[in-house]
C-alpha positions in Angstrom: -6.4 -11.6 42.3 -7.7 -12.9 45.6 -5.5 -11.7 48.5 -3.1 -14.5 49.3 -0.8 -14.7 52.3 3.0 -14.6 51.6 3.2 -18.3 52.5 0.5 -19.2 50.0 2.2 -17.2 47.4 5.5 -18.9 48.1 3.9 -22.3 47.9 2.2 -21.6 44.5 5.4 -20.1 43.0 7.4 -23.1 44.2 5.0 -25.4 42.5 5.2 -23.4 39.3 9.0 -23.4 39.4 9.1 -27.2 39.9 7.1 -28.0 36.8 3.5 -28.2 38.1 0.7 -27.0 35.7 -1.7 -24.3 36.7 -4.6 -26.7 36.9 -2.6 -29.1 39.1 -1.7 -26.2 41.4 -5.4 -25.3 41.7 -6.2 -28.8 42.8 -3.4 -28.9 45.3 -3.8 -25.5 46.9 -7.4 -24.7 46.3 -6.5 -21.4 44.7 -8.5 -20.4 41.6 -7.0 -20.7 38.1 -7.1 -16.9 37.6 -5.4 -16.4 41.0 -2.5 -18.6 40.0 -2.2 -17.1 36.6 -2.2 -13.6 38.0 0.5 -14.5 40.5 2.6 -15.9 37.7 2.3 -12.7 35.7 3.1 -10.5 38.7 6.1 -12.7 39.7 7.4 -12.9 36.1 7.2 -9.1 35.8 9.1 -8.6 39.1 11.7 -11.2 38.3 12.3 -9.8 34.8 12.8 -6.3 36.3 15.2 -7.6 39.0 17.3 -9.6 36.4 17.4 -6.6 34.1 18.7 -4.3 36.9 21.0 -6.6 38.9 22.5 -9.2 36.6 25.2 -6.8 35.3 28.9 -6.2 35.5 29.6 -10.0 35.0 33.2 -11.1 34.9 32.4 -14.3 32.9 35.2 -15.9 30.9 33.2 -18.3 28.7 29.7 -17.9 27.5 27.6 -20.4 25.6 24.4 -19.4 23.8 21.5 -21.5 22.4 17.8 -21.3 21.6 15.0 -23.6 22.7 11.7 -24.1 20.8 8.2 -24.0 22.0 4.9 -22.7 20.7 2.0 -20.4 21.6 -1.6 -21.6 21.1 -0.8 -23.9 18.2 2.3 -25.1 16.3 3.2 -22.9 13.4 2.0 -25.4 10.8 -1.5 -25.5 12.4 -2.0 -21.8 13.0 -3.8 -21.1 9.8 -6.5 -23.7 10.6 -6.7 -22.8 14.4 -9.9 -21.3 15.7 -9.5 -17.7 17.1 -5.7 -17.9 17.1 -4.1 -14.8 18.6 -1.6 -12.7 16.7 1.4 -14.3 18.4 0.3 -17.9 17.8 2.9 -20.3 16.5 6.5 -21.0 17.1 8.3 -19.1 19.8 12.0 -19.4 20.8 13.8 -18.6 24.1 17.4 -17.4 23.6 19.7 -18.2 26.5 23.3 -17.3 27.4 25.0 -19.3 30.1 28.3 -18.8 31.9 30.1 -22.1 31.5 31.9 -21.8 34.8 29.2 -20.4 37.2 26.2 -21.8 35.2 24.5 -18.4 35.6 22.0 -17.6 32.9 23.4 -14.1 32.0 20.8 -13.2 29.4 17.6 -14.5 27.9 15.0 -13.4 25.4 11.6 -14.7 24.3 10.6 -14.2 20.7 11.3 -15.2 17.1 14.5 -16.9 15.8 15.3 -14.3 13.2 18.2 -11.8 12.9 16.3 -9.0 14.7 15.9 -11.0 17.8 19.4 -12.3 17.6 20.7 -8.7 17.6 18.5 -7.7 20.6 19.7 -10.8 22.4 23.4 -10.2 21.7 23.2 -6.5 22.5 21.6 -7.4 25.9 24.3 -10.0 26.6 27.1 -7.6 25.8 25.7 -4.9 28.0 25.9 -7.3 31.0 29.6 -8.3 30.6 32.5 -6.3 32.0 35.3 -8.0 30.1 36.3 -9.9 27.0 34.8 -13.4 26.8 35.0 -16.5 24.7 31.6 -17.1 23.1 30.3 -20.3 21.5 27.1 -20.6 19.5 25.6 -23.2 17.2 25.6 -22.7 13.5 22.5 -20.4 13.4 23.5 -17.8 10.8 21.7 -15.0 12.6 24.5 -15.0 15.2 27.1 -13.8 12.8 25.8 -10.3 12.3 24.4 -10.1 15.8 27.8 -10.9 17.5 29.6 -8.5 15.2 27.2 -5.7 16.0 27.3 -6.3 19.7 30.9 -7.1 20.4 32.9 -6.0 17.3 36.4 -7.4 17.5 36.3 -7.5 21.4 35.3 -11.2 21.6 36.8 -14.7 21.0 33.9 -16.3 19.1 33.5 -19.7 17.5 30.6 -21.7 16.1 30.1 -25.3 16.9 28.2 -27.0 14.1 26.9 -30.6 14.6 27.1 -33.0 11.7 24.3 -35.6 11.4 24.2 -38.9 9.5 21.1 -40.4 7.9 18.6 -41.7 10.3 17.5 -45.4 9.7 13.9 -45.8 8.8 13.1 -47.6 12.0 14.3 -44.6 14.1 12.5 -41.9 12.2 9.9 -40.0 14.2 8.9 -36.6 15.6 11.5 -36.7 18.3 14.1 -39.1 16.8 16.7 -36.9 15.1 19.4 -38.4 12.9 22.5 -39.6 14.8 25.2 -37.0 15.4 28.3 -38.2 13.8 30.6 -35.4 14.7 31.1 -31.6 15.1 32.9 -28.9 13.3 34.5 -25.9 15.1 34.7 -22.7 13.1 36.6 -19.7 14.4 34.7 -16.5 13.6 36.5 -13.8 15.6 39.5 -13.5 17.9 41.3 -16.5 19.3 38.9 -18.9 20.9 40.4 -21.8 22.8 39.3 -25.0 20.9 39.2 -26.9 24.1 36.4 -24.8 25.3 34.3 -24.5 22.1 31.2 -26.1 23.3 27.4 -25.6 23.8 26.9 -28.5 26.2 26.0 -26.4 29.2 23.6 -24.3 27.2 21.9 -27.4 25.9 21.7 -28.9 29.4 20.2 -25.6 30.7 17.5 -26.0 27.9 16.7 -29.5 29.3 16.3 -28.0 32.7 13.8 -25.5 31.3 11.8 -28.3 29.7 11.8 -30.2 33.0 10.9 -27.2 35.2 8.3 -25.4 33.1 5.2 -27.4 32.3 4.4 -25.3 29.2 7.6 -26.6 27.6 6.6 -30.2 28.0 6.0 -32.0 24.7 2.8 -33.8 23.7 0.5 -32.2 26.4 -2.1 -29.5 26.4 0.0 -27.5 28.9 1.5 -25.3 26.2 1.2 -21.5 26.5 -2.0 -19.9 25.2 -0.6 -16.3 25.4 3.0 -15.2 24.6 3.0 -12.8 27.5 2.3 -15.5 30.1 5.0 -17.7 28.4 7.5 -14.9 28.8 6.6 -14.3 32.4 7.0 -18.1 33.1 10.4 -18.0 31.6 11.4 -14.9 33.7 10.2 -16.7 36.9 12.2 -19.8 36.0 15.4 -17.9 35.3 15.1 -16.2 38.7 14.5 -19.5 40.4 17.4 -21.2 38.5 19.9 -18.4 39.1 19.1 -17.4 42.7 17.1 -20.2 44.5 18.0 -23.6 43.1 21.3 -24.9 44.4 23.4 -26.3 41.5 24.3 -29.9 42.1 28.0 -29.6 41.1 28.6 -26.1 42.4 26.9 -26.7 45.8 25.7 -23.0 45.6 23.4 -21.2 43.3 24.7 -19.8 40.0 24.1 -16.2 41.2 26.3 -16.9 44.3 29.0 -18.5 42.1 29.0 -15.5 39.8 29.1 -13.0 42.7 25.7 -11.5 41.9 24.5 -12.2 45.4 26.2 -13.3 48.6 23.4 -15.4 50.0 21.1 -18.2 49.1 17.7 -17.0 48.1 14.4 -18.6 49.0 11.0 -18.6 47.2 10.0 -16.1 49.9 12.5 -13.6 48.5 10.7 -13.7 45.1 7.4 -13.2 46.9 8.9 -10.1 48.5 9.8 -8.8 45.0 6.2 -9.3 44.0 4.8 -7.6 47.1 7.2 -4.6 46.7 6.1 -4.2 43.1 2.5 -4.1 44.2 3.0 -0.9 46.1 5.2 0.9 43.6 3.9 2.9 40.6 3.9 1.2 37.3 6.9 1.8 35.1 6.3 3.3 31.7 8.3 4.3 28.6 11.4 2.3 27.7 10.8 -0.5 30.3 7.2 -1.0 29.1 8.5 -1.4 25.5 11.2 -3.9 26.6 8.6 -5.8 28.7 6.9 -6.8 25.5 9.8 -9.1 24.7 11.0 -10.1 28.1 14.7 -11.0 28.3 
């Protein structure tokens, strides 16, 4: 990567965090595409490591979890016919867990939507919490075994299942789901408070991800071509969302509200993480294995 000043790095990272594509950033800043991509990788790696180490011991009371879809190189149905598709091509899901009170993204994971990833995700979430919580998920069956394995009986867990009617013919389309006509709450473990059985904050956080990461935007050619870069972009976004971006209703960042930090971060602080990682020896072993599925 060409040597950039800290100010230039901060500018590029800020543009990435606010939804600009790599090619748009090259036109605005004059930096090469490879330079921007390399900075994204370095920043994503540094942010994932910081989150893994510091977002722990959380005293959350209510956690909502959800998954958001995207794809690598080609949609799953088109992978077989795609030219030179990489091994990881196809659908990819980002699992997220948000604190309903502080809006902190406590845990995230990029990968498949099967039971194995569900278990990894829930194990990671449980390791970051210091007390019993009320947990709400959608009706994805993979959560059942994963929550049981990670929390046992030490959780108040409920599923919120949305009920859909039949969509009229005129409303049918790729992004026109059937009308939601109601929900069904199902207690799975413990004594969850029905008034707080919801996934609304998790779903809103997913919308924020689509708005702030160009590679999540539908009907464009900005989708990720490599799963590693997709995961690094997610890690950068989570750091920006938790530590830098002031939440409109809280008036502070989620990390400040959760007590993870006592100050407002700036993009320059993420640049410092990148620069600090540049002079440290590369980590190996368990961290390298975990890095393959950033979360």
